Structure formats: structure tokens, C-alpha cells
C-alpha positions in Angstrom: 95.0 158.3 128.2 96.2 161.6 129.6 93.5 163.3 131.6 93.5 167.1 131.7 91.4 167.3 134.8 89.4 170.4 134.1 86.2 169.8 136.0 85.0 173.4 135.7 84.7 172.8 131.9 82.2 170.1 132.3 79.6 172.3 133.9 79.8 174.7 131.1 79.9 172.6 127.9 78.3 169.2 127.5 77.8 169.5 123.8 80.0 166.4 123.3 77.1 164.3 124.5 75.2 165.0 121.2 77.7 162.9 119.3 77.6 160.0 121.8 76.9 156.5 120.3 74.9 155.7 123.4 72.4 158.5 122.8 70.1 156.2 120.9 70.6 153.2 123.3 68.6 152.3 126.4 70.5 153.9 129.3 69.9 150.9 131.5 72.4 149.0 129.4 75.2 151.2 130.8 74.2 150.7 134.5 74.3 147.0 135.2 73.4 145.7 138.6 76.6 144.2 139.9 79.7 143.0 138.2 79.1 139.2 138.0 76.7 136.8 136.4 74.4 138.5 133.8 76.1 141.9 134.5 79.2 140.7 132.8 77.4 140.4 129.5 75.7 143.7 130.0 79.0 145.4 130.7 80.5 143.9 127.5 77.5 145.0 125.5 77.8 148.5 126.8 81.5 148.6 126.1 80.8 147.4 122.5 78.6 150.5 122.0 81.5 152.7 123.2 84.0 151.1 120.9 83.2 153.1 117.9 82.0 156.2 119.7 83.4 159.5 118.4 83.3 161.1 121.9 84.6 158.2 123.9 87.6 160.1 125.3 85.5 163.1 126.3 83.0 160.7 128.0 85.8 159.0 129.9 87.4 162.2 131.0 84.0 163.5 132.1 83.4 160.4 134.1 86.7 160.5 135.8 86.9 164.2 136.5 83.3 164.3 137.8 83.7 161.1 139.8 81.1 159.0 138.1 81.2 155.9 140.3 78.6 153.8 138.6 78.0 152.4 135.1 80.0 152.2 131.9 81.5 155.5 130.7 83.9 156.0 127.9 84.2 152.3 127.4 85.3 151.6 131.0 83.8 149.8 133.9 83.6 151.2 137.4 86.7 149.2 138.5 88.7 150.4 135.4 87.8 154.1 136.1 88.9 153.7 139.8 92.3 152.4 138.6 92.6 155.3 136.1 91.7 157.8 138.8 94.2 156.4 141.3 97.0 156.4 138.7 96.1 160.0 137.7 96.2 161.1 141.3 99.5 159.3 141.9 101.1 161.0 138.9 100.0 164.4 140.2 101.3 163.7 143.7 104.7 162.7 142.3 104.8 165.7 140.1 103.9 168.0 143.1 106.7 166.5 145.2 
């Protein structure tokens, strides 16, 4: 996924949320406690909701560009988003060099 990194946009328009598959699901599903044991199944269940979501990419970009550290966003776990964020920063550092 190519991130555009336009954080100013997120404060102005969050209409994408209206089309989110998770809008009708208990938000606690997307914020498991931990990453082991019962949380593994909860993370998988949250990701399953994201699988068919029409605004999955917008959700993921929002989470990465606004530094959402916790929960499942755009079908990714906390660790997956950290890796995506590191890769994005590395690409931009290389491009700036």
C-alpha cells in the first residue's frame, strides 16, 4: 500500500467512517488486551470484519498517518502498522537523500 501521508486531511474529512464495516460492531472487538492468548482470536475476528470493508485503505492510512498505536485498524494489528510506518519513513528518508 502506498501511503500519501496527508495528516491535515484527516482533521477535515472523516466521512469515510460512515462506510466502515465496523460501524455496527462492538468497538471493544478492535481493541484486544494484549497480543497473545485470547487476544489472538479477537484480533483475527476484528481483521475478518475489515476484510470486506469498503473503506479499509482509508482506515489504514488514517491509522498510520495519525499514529494510532492501539487496536486493529484497516485490517492490521499494532505490530503490522508499526512495520508499515517504519517502511514508509525509510522510503521517504531515502528519497530525501
